[in-house]
C-alpha positions in Angstrom: 0.0 0.0 0.0 1.4 3.3 -1.0 1.4 6.2 1.3 1.3 8.7 -1.6 -2.3 7.8 -2.5 -4.7 10.6 -2.1 -7.3 8.6 -0.4 -5.7 6.8 2.5 -7.1 3.5 3.8 -9.2 3.4 6.9 -6.3 1.7 8.8 -4.0 4.5 7.8 -6.5 7.3 8.5 -6.4 6.7 12.3 -5.5 9.6 14.5 -2.5 7.8 16.1 -0.1 10.8 16.2 0.8 11.9 19.8 -0.2 14.2 21.3 -3.7 14.3 19.9 -6.3 16.9 20.6 -8.2 14.4 22.7 -5.1 14.1 25.0 -4.5 17.8 25.2 -8.2 18.5 25.8 -9.6 15.6 27.7 -13.1 14.5 27.2 -15.5 15.1 30.0 -16.6 11.5 29.8 -13.6 9.4 30.6 -15.3 6.2 29.5 -15.4 7.3 25.8 -12.3 6.7 23.7 -11.2 9.1 21.0 -9.7 6.5 18.7 -11.6 6.2 15.3 -11.3 4.3 12.0 -13.0 6.9 10.0 -11.0 9.2 7.7 -10.2 12.5 9.2 -11.3 15.8 7.9 -8.5 18.2 7.5 -8.9 21.4 9.3 -7.0 24.7 9.0 -4.3 25.2 11.6 -4.8 27.6 14.5 -1.6 29.6 14.8 -2.6 31.1 18.2 -2.7 27.7 19.9 -1.0 25.2 17.6 2.3 24.8 15.9 2.7 22.8 12.7 5.7 20.5 12.4 6.7 19.6 8.8 9.4 17.3 7.6 10.6 18.4 4.1 11.1 15.7 1.7 9.2 13.1 3.7 6.4 10.9 2.6 4.5 11.9 5.7 4.3 15.5 4.7 0.6 15.5 4.3 -0.1 14.3 7.8 -0.1 16.9 10.5 0.1 16.8 14.3 -1.4 19.5 16.4 -0.1 20.3 19.8 -1.7 22.8 22.2 0.7 24.7 24.5 -0.3 26.2 27.8 0.7 29.8 28.4 2.6 28.8 31.6 4.7 26.1 30.0 8.2 26.6 29.1 9.3 27.0 25.4 12.4 25.0 24.9 14.3 25.2 21.5 14.5 21.9 19.7 17.4 21.4 17.3 16.5 20.3 13.8 12.9 21.4 14.1 11.6 24.4 12.1 9.2 26.8 13.8 6.8 28.4 11.3 6.4 31.6 13.3 7.2 35.2 12.5 10.3 36.9 13.9 8.5 39.3 16.2 6.4 36.5 17.8 9.5 34.4 18.2 11.2 37.2 20.2 8.2 37.7 22.4 7.9 34.0 23.2 11.6 33.8 24.1 11.3 36.7 26.6 8.2 35.2 28.1 10.0 31.9 28.6 12.9 33.6 30.4 10.5 35.3 32.8 8.6 32.1 33.4 11.9 30.3 34.2 12.9 32.8 36.9 9.5 32.9 38.6 9.0 29.1 38.6 12.6 28.6 39.8 12.1 30.8 42.8 8.8 29.1 43.7 10.4 25.7 43.4 13.2 26.7 45.7 10.9 28.1 48.3 8.5 25.1 48.4 11.1 22.3 47.8 11.7 21.5 51.5 8.0 21.8 52.4 7.0 19.5 49.6 9.5 16.9 50.4 8.5 17.0 54.1 4.8 16.6 53.3 5.5 13.8 50.8 7.6 11.9 53.4 4.9 12.3 56.1 2.1 11.2 53.7 4.2 8.3 52.5 4.9 7.2 56.0 1.2 7.3 57.0 0.1 5.6 53.9 2.7 2.8 54.2 1.8 2.3 57.9 -2.0 2.0 57.1 -1.4 -0.2 54.1 0.8 -2.5 56.1 -1.7 -2.7 59.0 -4.6 -3.5 56.6 -2.6 -6.2 54.8 -1.5 -7.7 58.0 -5.1 -7.6 59.3 -6.3 -9.3 56.2 -3.8 -12.1 56.5 -4.6 -12.5 60.1 -8.4 -12.8 59.5 -7.7 -15.3 56.7 -5.7 -17.5 59.1 -8.4 -17.2 61.7 -11.0 -18.3 59.2 -9.0 -21.3 58.2 -8.5 -22.3 61.9 -12.3 -21.9 62.5 -13.0 -24.1 59.5 -10.7 -26.8 60.8 -12.3 -26.6 64.2 -15.8 -26.9 62.7 -14.7 -29.9 60.6 -13.4 -31.6 63.7 -16.7 -31.0 65.5 -18.7 -32.3 62.5 -16.6 -35.4 62.5 -17.4 -36.0 66.2 -21.1 -35.4 65.6 -21.2 -37.9 62.8 -19.5 -40.5 64.9 -21.9 -40.0 67.8 -25.0 -39.8 65.5 -26.2 -36.8 67.4 -27.0 -34.5 64.6 -27.1 -34.4 60.8 -24.0 -33.6 58.7 -22.9 -30.0 58.9 -21.7 -28.6 55.6 -18.1 -27.4 55.9 -17.6 -26.4 52.4 -18.9 -22.9 53.0 -18.7 -22.5 56.8 -18.6 -18.8 56.5 -20.6 -17.2 59.3 -22.9 -14.3 58.7 -20.7 -11.3 58.2 -23.2 -9.2 60.0 -22.3 -10.8 63.4 -18.5 -10.3 63.2 -18.4 -7.0 61.3 -18.7 -4.6 64.3 -15.9 -6.5 66.2 -13.7 -6.5 63.2 -14.1 -2.8 62.6 -13.4 -2.1 66.3 -10.1 -4.1 66.1 -9.1 -2.3 63.0 -9.9 1.0 64.6 -7.7 0.0 67.6 -4.8 -0.7 65.4 -5.2 2.6 63.6 -5.4 4.5 66.9 -2.2 2.8 68.1 -0.2 3.6 65.1 -1.5 7.1 65.0 -0.5 7.8 68.6 2.9 6.3 68.0 3.4 8.5 64.9 2.3 11.7 66.7 5.6 12.3 68.6 7.6 11.9 65.3 5.3 14.2 63.5 5.5 16.8 66.3 9.3 16.8 66.4 9.4 17.1 62.6 7.1 20.0 62.7 9.0 21.7 65.5 12.2 21.2 63.6 10.6 22.5 60.4 9.3 25.6 62.2 12.7 26.3 63.7 14.5 26.1 60.4 11.9 28.3 58.7 12.4 31.0 61.4 16.1 30.9 61.0 16.0 31.0 57.2 13.5 33.9 57.3 15.7 36.1 59.5 19.3 35.1 59.7 20.2 38.0 62.1 17.6 37.1 64.6 18.9 35.9 68.0 15.6 34.2 69.0 16.1 30.8 70.7 14.9 27.9 68.5 11.7 26.0 69.4 13.8 22.8 70.0 15.9 24.5 72.7 12.9 26.1 74.3 11.1 22.8 74.5 14.2 21.1 75.9 14.6 23.9 78.5 11.0 23.6 79.6 11.4 19.8 80.1 14.6 20.2 82.0 13.1 22.9 84.2 10.1 20.8 85.0 12.3 17.8 85.9 14.7 19.8 88.0 12.2 22.1 89.8 9.5 19.6 90.8 10.8 16.8 93.1 8.4 14.2 91.9 8.6 15.0 88.2 10.8 12.0 87.3 8.6 9.4 89.0 5.5 11.0 87.5 7.0 10.9 84.0 7.9 7.3 84.5 4.3 6.5 85.6 2.8 8.3 82.6 5.2 6.4 80.3 4.2 3.1 81.9 0.5 3.7 81.6 0.9 4.9 78.0 2.8 1.7 77.1 0.2 -0.5 78.8 -2.6 1.3 76.9 -1.0 1.3 73.5 0.2 -2.3 73.9 -3.3 -3.4 75.0 -4.9 -1.7 72.0 -2.3 -3.3 69.6 -2.9 -6.7 71.1 -6.7 -6.1 70.9 -6.3 -5.5 67.2 -4.3 -8.6 66.4 -5.9 -11.1 68.7 -9.4 -12.4 69.5 -9.2 -11.5 73.2 -11.2 -8.8 74.9 -9.8 -5.3 75.6 -9.5 -6.0 79.3 -7.6 -9.2 78.8 -5.3 -7.5 76.3 -4.5 -4.7 78.8 -3.7 -7.2 81.4 -1.5 -9.2 79.0 0.3 -6.0 78.0 1.1 -5.4 81.7 2.5 -8.9 82.0 4.7 -8.3 79.0 6.0 -5.1 80.6 6.5 -6.7 84.1 8.1 -9.9 82.8 9.7 -9.7 79.3 9.8 -13.5 79.1 6.0 -13.8 78.9 5.9 -13.0 75.2 7.5 -16.4 74.4 4.0 -18.1 74.4 2.7 -15.8 71.6 1.5 -17.5 68.4 1.2 -15.8 65.0 3.2 -13.1 63.4 1.1 -10.2 64.6 0.9 -11.2 68.3 4.6 -11.9 68.3 5.6 -8.5 66.8 3.4 -6.7 69.3 4.5 -8.7 72.3 8.2 -8.2 71.4 7.6 -4.5 71.1 5.8 -4.3 74.4 8.5 -6.4 76.1 11.2 -4.1 74.7 9.4 -1.0 76.0 8.9 -2.8 79.4 12.7 -3.4 79.6 13.2 0.3 79.0 10.6 1.3 81.6 12.1 -1.0 84.3 15.6 0.2 83.4 14.5 3.8 84.0 12.7 2.8 87.2 15.8 1.0 88.5 17.8 4.1 87.6 15.5 6.4 89.6 15.4 4.1 92.6 19.1 3.8 92.5 19.6 7.5 92.2 17.1 8.1 95.1 18.9 5.6 97.4 22.3 7.0 96.4 21.2 10.5 97.0 19.7 9.6 100.4 22.9 7.7 101.5 25.0 10.6 100.2 22.9 13.0 102.2 23.3 10.9 105.3 27.0 10.5 104.6 27.5 14.3 104.2 25.4 15.2 107.2 22.6 16.9 105.4 19.7 15.2 107.3 17.8 16.9 110.1 18.6 16.2 113.8 15.4 15.5 115.7 16.6 16.0 119.3 15.9 18.2 122.2 17.7 19.2 125.4 21.0 18.5 123.6 24.3 20.4 123.6 25.1 22.1 120.3 28.7 22.9 119.3 29.2 25.2 116.4 32.6 25.2 114.8 35.7 23.1 114.9 39.0 23.6 116.7 41.7 21.8 118.6 39.7 22.3 121.8 36.9 20.1 120.6 38.4 16.9 121.9 38.8 18.2 125.5 35.4 19.8 125.3 33.7 16.5 124.2 35.5 14.7 127.0 34.3 17.1 129.7 30.7 17.0 128.4 30.8 13.2 128.4 31.9 13.2 132.0 29.2 15.7 133.0 26.5 13.6 131.3 27.6 10.3 132.8 25.4 10.7 135.9 22.4 11.1 133.6 23.2 7.9 131.6 24.7 9.9 128.7 23.5 12.8 126.6 23.4 14.1 123.1 26.1 16.4 121.7 25.6 17.7 118.1 28.6 19.2 116.3 28.1 21.3 113.2 31.0 22.7 111.3 32.0 23.5 107.7 33.7 20.2 107.2 32.8 16.9 105.7 30.8 14.7 108.0 33.0 11.6 107.5 36.1 13.6 108.3 34.6 14.8 111.5 33.5 11.4 112.6 36.9 9.9 111.7 38.7 12.6 113.8 36.3 12.1 116.7 36.8 8.3 116.5 40.6 8.8 116.9 40.1 10.6 120.3 41.4 8.4 123.0 38.7 8.7 125.7 35.5 7.0 126.7 32.3 8.9 125.8 30.5 7.3 128.8 27.2 6.8 127.0 27.2 10.2 125.3 26.3 10.2 121.6 28.1 12.6 119.3 26.2 13.6 116.1 28.0 15.4 113.4 26.4 17.5 110.7 28.0 19.5 107.9 26.8 23.1 107.6 27.5 26.8 108.3 26.3 28.4 111.5 25.7 31.6 109.5 22.8 30.0 107.5 19.5 29.8 109.3 18.5 26.7 107.3 21.5 24.8 108.6 20.8 26.0 112.2 17.3 24.7 112.0 18.7 21.4 110.7 20.4 20.8 114.0 17.3 21.8 116.1 19.0 24.9 117.4 15.8 26.2 119.1 15.5 23.0 121.2 19.1 22.9 122.4 19.8 23.5 126.1 23.2 25.0 125.4 25.0 26.3 122.3 28.8 26.6 122.3 30.4 28.7 119.6 34.1 27.8 119.2 36.7 30.2 118.1 38.5 29.4 114.9 42.2 28.7 114.7 43.9 31.6 113.1 43.6 35.4 113.2 42.0 36.6 116.4 40.0 39.5 114.8 38.6 37.3 112.0 37.7 34.6 114.5 35.8 37.0 116.8 34.1 38.6 113.7 32.8 35.2 112.7 31.7 34.5 116.2 29.8 37.8 116.2 28.0 36.9 112.9 27.2 33.5 114.4 25.6 35.2 117.4 23.6 37.4 115.0 22.3 34.3 113.2 21.4 32.6 116.4 19.4 35.6 117.6 17.6 35.7 114.3 16.0 32.2 114.8 12.2 32.8 114.6 11.4 29.9 117.0 13.6 31.5 119.7 16.3 29.7 121.7 15.6 27.6 124.7 19.1 27.5 126.0 22.0 30.0 126.4 24.9 30.7 124.1 28.5 30.3 125.3 30.9 32.1 123.0 34.7 31.6 123.0 36.5 34.8 122.0 40.1 35.4 121.3 40.4 39.1 122.1 39.1 40.8 125.3 38.2 44.0 123.4 35.5 42.2 121.4 33.7 40.9 124.4 31.6 44.1 124.9 30.4 44.0 121.2 29.3 40.3 121.4 27.4 40.9 124.6 25.7 43.9 123.1 24.5 41.8 120.2 23.5 38.7 122.1 22.1 40.4 125.2 21.2 38.1 128.1 21.5 35.0 126.0 25.3 35.2 125.7 28.0 34.1 128.1 31.6 34.8 126.9 34.8 33.1 127.7 37.9 35.0 126.5 40.5 32.2 126.0 43.6 34.3 125.9 42.6 36.4 128.9 41.7 33.4 131.0 45.0 31.6 130.2 47.0 34.8 130.8 45.5 35.3 134.2 46.0 31.7 135.1 49.6 31.8 134.1 50.2 34.8 136.3 48.5 33.2 139.3 50.4 29.9 138.7 53.7 31.8 138.4 53.1 33.4 141.8 51.8 30.2 143.4 53.3 27.0 142.0 50.9 24.1 141.9 47.8 26.1 141.3 47.5 24.8 137.7 46.7 21.3 139.0 44.1 22.8 141.4 42.4 24.7 138.5 42.3 21.5 136.4 40.6 19.7 139.3 38.1 22.5 139.8 37.3 23.2 136.2 37.1 19.6 135.1 34.2 17.3 135.7 36.4 14.4 136.7 36.8 15.5 140.3 34.9 18.3 142.0 33.4 21.3 140.5 31.0 24.2 141.2 27.3 23.7 141.6 24.5 26.0 142.6 21.3 24.7 144.1 18.5 25.8 146.4 18.0 24.2 149.8 14.8 25.4 151.5 15.8 23.7 154.8 18.7 26.1 155.2 16.6 29.2 155.2 17.3 31.3 158.2 20.7 29.8 158.9 23.9 31.8 159.1 26.7 31.2 156.6 29.1 30.0 159.3 26.7 27.2 160.1 26.1 26.4 156.4 29.9 25.8 156.0 29.7 22.7 158.1 26.3 21.5 157.0 27.4 19.5 153.9 29.4 16.3 154.7 30.1 15.8 150.9 30.5 19.4 149.7 32.1 22.7 150.7 30.0 25.9 150.5 31.8 28.8 148.8 29.2 31.4 148.3 25.6 32.5 148.1 23.3 33.4 145.2 21.3 36.2 146.9 17.8 36.5 145.6 17.5 40.0 147.3 20.3 41.3 145.1 18.8 40.1 141.8 20.5 36.7 141.8 24.0 38.0 142.3 26.6 35.5 143.4 28.6 36.5 146.5 31.8 34.5 147.0 33.1 34.1 150.5 30.3 36.1 152.2 30.4 37.2 155.9 29.7 34.6 158.6 26.7 36.6 159.8 24.9 36.4 156.5 21.5 34.8 157.0 20.1 32.8 154.1 16.8 34.2 152.9 13.9 32.6 151.0 15.0 32.1 147.4 18.7 32.1 148.1 20.9 29.4 146.6 24.1 27.9 147.9 27.3 27.7 145.8 29.3 24.6 146.7 32.2 22.5 145.4 31.1 18.9 145.1 31.8 15.8 143.0 28.4 15.9 141.2 25.1 17.6 141.5 23.4 14.5 143.1 26.1 13.5 145.5 25.6 16.0 148.3 22.8 17.2 150.6 22.7 19.1 153.9 22.8 17.2 157.1 22.6 17.9 160.8 25.3 20.2 162.2 28.2 18.2 163.4 29.8 18.5 166.9 33.0 20.5 166.2 35.5 21.3 168.9 36.0 24.9 169.6 38.6 26.0 167.0 40.3 28.9 168.8 42.7 31.0 166.9 46.3 29.9 167.4 49.0 32.4 168.3 51.3 32.7 165.4 54.4 34.9 165.5 54.1 37.7 163.0 56.4 40.4 162.2 55.9 43.6 164.1 53.6 46.1 162.3 54.8 49.6 162.0 52.5 52.5 162.7 51.1 54.1 159.6 49.6 57.5 158.8 46.6 57.3 156.4 44.5 60.1 154.9 40.9 59.4 153.8 39.7 62.0 151.3 35.9 62.0 151.1 33.0 60.3 152.9 31.4 56.9 152.4 28.4 55.4 154.1 30.5 52.4 155.2 33.3 54.6 156.7 32.7 52.9 160.1 33.5 49.5 158.6 36.7 50.9 157.2 37.9 52.3 160.5 36.7 49.6 162.9 37.7 46.0 162.4 34.4 44.2 162.0 33.3 42.1 165.0 36.6 42.7 166.7 38.4 40.0 164.6 42.0 40.1 163.9 43.1 41.8 160.7 43.5 39.4 157.9 47.1 40.5 157.0 48.7 37.6 158.8 51.4 37.5 156.1 54.4 39.7 156.0 54.7 42.5 153.4 55.2 41.3 149.9 58.7 41.4 148.5 59.7 42.5 145.0 59.9 39.8 142.4 61.7 39.3 139.1 59.7 37.7 136.3 60.7 36.8 132.7 58.3 36.6 129.7 59.7 34.4 126.8 57.6 35.1 123.7 55.0 37.6 122.6 51.2 37.4 122.9 48.7 39.8 121.4 47.2 40.5 124.8 50.6 41.3 126.4 49.3 44.6 127.7 46.6 42.9 129.7 49.0 40.6 131.4 51.3 43.5 132.2 48.5 45.4 133.9 47.5 42.3 135.9 51.1 41.8 137.0 51.3 45.4 138.1 48.2 44.9 140.3 49.5 41.7 141.9 53.3 42.3 142.4 55.0 44.3 145.0 56.6 47.7 144.4 60.0 47.5 142.8 59.4 44.3 140.8 60.9 43.8 137.4 59.3 42.3 134.3 61.8 41.2 131.6 60.4 40.6 128.1 62.5 38.5 125.8 61.2 37.9 122.3 61.9 38.6 118.6 59.8 41.8 118.4 62.0 44.9 118.0 61.9 47.2 121.0 60.4 50.2 119.2 57.7 48.0 117.8 56.9 46.5 121.2 56.3 49.9 122.7 54.0 50.8 119.8 52.0 47.6 120.2 51.6 48.1 123.9 50.4 51.6 123.5 48.0 50.6 120.7 46.7 47.9 123.1 45.8 50.5 125.7 48.8 50.3 128.1 50.3 53.5 129.5 53.8 52.5 130.5 54.2 55.7 132.6 51.3 54.7 134.8 52.8 51.3 135.8 53.3 51.6 139.6 54.8 48.3 140.9 56.8 46.9 138.0 59.6 48.1 135.7 59.8 46.8 132.1 63.1 45.5 130.8 63.3 44.7 127.1 65.6 42.1 125.6 65.5 41.0 121.9 66.4 37.5 120.9 65.2 34.0 119.8 64.0 31.8 122.7 65.1 28.6 121.0 68.7 29.7 120.4 71.0 28.8 123.3 73.4 31.7 123.0 70.5 34.2 123.1 69.2 32.6 126.3 72.7 32.5 127.9 72.8 36.3 127.7 70.0 36.5 130.3 70.4 36.0 134.1 68.2 33.0 134.1 69.2 31.9 137.6 68.0 35.1 139.2 64.4 35.1 138.1 61.7 34.1 140.5 59.2 33.1 137.8 59.7 32.4 134.1 56.6 32.4 131.8 57.1 30.7 128.4 54.3 32.0 126.1 53.0 30.5 122.9 54.4 33.0 120.5 52.0 35.0 118.4 53.9 34.0 115.2 53.3 30.2 115.7 50.2 30.1 117.9 48.0 29.0 114.9 49.8 25.6 114.9 49.5 23.9 118.3 52.2 21.3 117.5 54.7 24.0 116.3 54.0 26.3 119.3 54.4 23.4 121.8 57.6 22.3 120.2 59.0 25.8 120.5 57.8 26.1 124.1 59.2 22.7 125.1 62.6 23.5 123.5 62.8 26.8 125.3 61.9 25.1 128.6 64.6 22.5 128.2 67.2 25.1 127.3 66.4 27.3 130.2 66.5 24.4 132.7 69.8 23.2 131.3 71.4 26.6 131.5 70.1 27.0 135.1 71.5 23.7 136.1 74.9 24.5 134.7 75.0 27.8 136.7 74.0 26.2 140.1 76.9 25.9 142.6 78.2 22.4 142.8 77.6 22.0 146.6 74.1 23.2 146.4 73.4 20.8 143.5 74.8 17.9 145.6 72.5 18.8 148.5 69.5 19.0 146.2 70.4 15.6 144.6 70.4 14.0 148.1 66.9 15.4 148.7 65.3 14.2 145.4 65.6 10.6 144.6 63.4 10.4 141.5 66.4 10.2 139.1 69.9 9.1 139.5 72.6 11.5 140.6 74.2 13.3 137.8 71.4 12.6 135.3 70.4 15.4 133.0 66.7 15.4 134.1 67.9 15.3 137.7 70.0 18.5 137.2 67.0 20.2 135.7 64.8 19.2 138.6 67.4 20.8 140.9 67.2 24.0 138.9 63.4 23.9 139.2 63.7 24.4 142.9 65.2 27.8 142.4 62.6 29.3 140.0 59.1 28.5 138.7 58.6 28.0 135.0 55.1 28.1 133.6 54.8 26.9 130.0 51.8 27.7 127.9 50.9 24.3 126.2 48.3 24.1 123.4 48.4 20.4 122.6 47.2 18.0 125.3 49.7 15.3 124.2 52.6 17.5 125.4 51.2 17.2 128.9 52.6 13.8 129.5 56.1 14.9 128.5 56.2 17.7 131.1 54.4 15.8 133.9 56.8 12.8 133.6 59.9 14.9 133.7 58.6 17.2 136.5 60.7 20.1 135.3 57.9 22.6 134.9 54.6 23.6 136.5 52.6 23.7 133.3 49.4 25.3 132.1 47.4 23.3 129.5 45.7 26.2 127.8 43.4 24.5 125.4 42.3 22.0 127.9 41.5 24.6 130.6 39.5 26.7 128.1 37.6 23.6 127.1 36.9 22.9 130.7 35.6 26.4 131.3 33.4 26.2 128.2 31.9 22.9 129.3 31.2 24.2 132.8 29.6 27.4 131.6 27.5 25.4 129.1 26.2 23.2 131.9 25.4 26.1 134.2 25.8 29.6 132.9 25.9 31.0 136.5 29.3 29.5 137.0 30.7 32.1 134.5 30.2 34.8 137.1 32.2 32.8 139.6 35.1 32.2 137.2 35.1 35.9 136.2 35.6 36.9 139.8 38.2 34.3 140.5 40.2 35.5 137.5 39.7 39.2 138.0 42.2 41.6 139.6 39.8 42.4 142.5 37.6 40.3 144.7 38.3 36.7 145.6 40.8 34.3 144.1 42.1 30.8 144.7 45.3 30.7 146.7 47.7 28.2 148.3 48.5 28.8 152.0 51.1 27.3 154.3 49.9 25.2 157.1 51.6 27.3 159.8 48.8 29.9 159.3 46.2 27.5 160.8 48.0 24.9 163.0 51.1 23.8 164.8 53.5 21.0 163.9 51.9 17.6 164.7 48.6 19.0 165.8 45.5 16.8 165.4 42.5 18.6 163.9 39.6 17.7 161.8 38.9 19.4 158.4 35.9 21.1 159.9 38.1 22.6 162.6 40.5 23.9 160.0 37.6 25.4 158.1 36.5 27.3 161.2 40.1 28.5 161.9 40.4 29.8 158.3 37.1 31.6 158.7 38.7 33.8 161.3 40.9 35.0 158.4 37.9 35.4 156.1 39.1 32.4 154.0 37.3 29.2 152.9 39.5 26.1 152.9 38.4 23.8 150.0 41.3 21.3 150.1 44.8 20.4 151.1 48.0 18.8 149.8 50.1 16.7 152.1 53.8 17.0 152.0 54.1 13.3 150.9 51.4 13.6 148.2 51.8 14.7 144.6 48.3 16.0 144.1 46.0 18.1 146.2 42.7 16.7 147.5 39.7 19.0 146.9 36.6 18.5 149.0 38.0 15.7 151.1 35.7 13.0 152.6 35.3 12.4 156.3 35.6 16.0 157.2 34.9 15.4 160.9 37.7 12.8 161.2 40.8 14.1 163.1 44.3 13.6 161.7 47.8 14.8 162.4 49.1 17.6 160.3 52.6 18.9 159.4 53.8 22.4 158.8 55.0 21.2 155.3 51.4 20.7 154.3 49.6 23.3 152.3 45.9 24.3 152.0 43.9 25.5 149.1 41.7 28.4 150.0 39.4 31.0 148.5 40.3 34.4 149.8 40.2 38.0 148.9 43.1 39.3 146.9 45.8 40.9 148.9 
């Protein structure tokens, strides 16, 4: 068949060229096809909407193809194809195509990411739904097969038993109307499950898309992204709310149970309640899913079990964290102390060990007590240090807590409002900083809203800060100035050797101490009768109710106890003494003692006092109390420098006789010494009894000490130097080295004959021994060493070469005594002051003759004629004094070498 024929055949006249007008303009009726076998009728071309493509020299030149182009489509040049359009229209079409390219490119760039994101989401949802429907279809088909097998078995049984007719199993399809609602419900459960699981993913994608859109819209914006804001809110919720983590875990568990139950309900034939319970069993025990049958139940059960493992892992993590945090809180001392009537110690220092020991002894009679220690240290370190202390706590429990006394929350943590006593320890280091911290601590204590049940005992380092602390604390505060107490004790012990041991016995709770108590049966009795009314105690004073509770030490014998008065005694414990009937004491007449003749004196009284008669006339005709000859001048040496040196100098000036000398030997330059003394408030020109002699040198260098006349001093005080007092071990090492050097130099300077005589008298060490020589030197002068570490006590006590003062231990004793009874602080202040009463050591010849037999009550009455109260004695053959002796009415033989410990007015 030739293609050049004018009348083409029907098969050749089909409109098969592409694209045809029917394709460009679709028919409204899609069921009708536009293919025809009839010959086409040629139509003229439409240049506005069609382009004619011709192939020159081709046999198909008579056949045309029409193509309709849309105005928004691109016009791309095709090589080898002729365009039958005019030049002007061609230019216009090229320009339009360029513009359309720019516009469409920008739009595609802007919507590319959004289109891809929507396509991915839709594809995910569609795939998930399709997979679930296919899986459901296969699952239902398997169930139908199983039901058919089961029906077949039942029919076989029925035929065997001839119970019923044959049941047709070829089409055992039940009516779909009965199972259709249940099937739809299960499908809906699956859809809901997958939808809920897809929601977090979609939300995160949306948040990420919004964040990226905002950043791309404004690159210079510093706005925080939505992801970071959401993460911050979640972190804030978990950190602020204490139960946020357990609550989130509970919500996750319930959500997993619910979604797992719905998924199981969709793939199994069980009810929803059974599926929820089965979901919980999969979560609680991941091995339960091993019994699942079928692909669907196995996939769902494995997924639930995997989620259950994650849930239980998080739960174990939370429980472990909670337990670890609680144990860590207990270990670090952050838990609250639920106690009352306990002793609270704030701070940590070297005195803590001695303080705990004294409090333990004081609480022994009560079966033990509670002591709470709070300091800015780790709880484990404090407990370890306390465990290393070598003493018995006697039933007292020590509780340590870590915290700051400047924070009210930490103070409430140790039940500060319920404590019966609060002790504020001074910190080791700078005195001004330590007192400033003590002042802030007192301010914090006074700011407790619940109020304080007990009193506050504050240890201060500088006497000048005492007034400020009392001003802030008011009536709640009792102060103990450590340096002032130790300085006064050293001066008293230097003038009266052996007094340090007496103070240790009085201040410590191991032997006898001060107690104040009311005894109504003593009302109306004179004090001279009260003195012999206690077989197991020694009365020392009266707390007079008529004078506002003022404590009167060593009152007059004629003082009559009034209602409300309390008696101050020295006893072993507060429950070991009680008044008894007056004993029969032999008349203790005053013995006649030879005294130096008193020269007549001429005295001028300027002014008038209401008690001028008492000053002129000796009260009740008693002998004057000056039974001791006039004081002689003394020569005292200070080795070292203390920051309260001016206070010690003023106390010495009040105690010593006129013409005494005070030598100061230390490394401080002389000009700087004078400036420090003046800055401390000392007026050197107003010193009446002593003369200052300055020497500069190092107390641990032998050649410096040899330049001093060490053999001529009556007393030598070795002070803990200010430069090393922060370290107790270093300060004690320095003091001990100075002591040994001084004793060795003194021993070498003693005359040989006098040394031989002394050796014959003392048999503690062999003749010619080094310690024996130093003991001989100790008979010539008294050396008082300020010791900070209690471990140095044994070294000095064994060698017996120094009458020592254990400063830290004595201060701890004073703090413990004042914490037990704040009234004792008034007694101690008077005993340490320059005026009033003090503790003294008297020779026996003031009260008795050699070999005279007297009871202790008789000696008390003889001492009362001198306005003194005898509280103990030390026999010449004993090493320690006996305070508050038992069997006071028993007579014994006394020697003139014995000494008595008394409370008397200062001379």
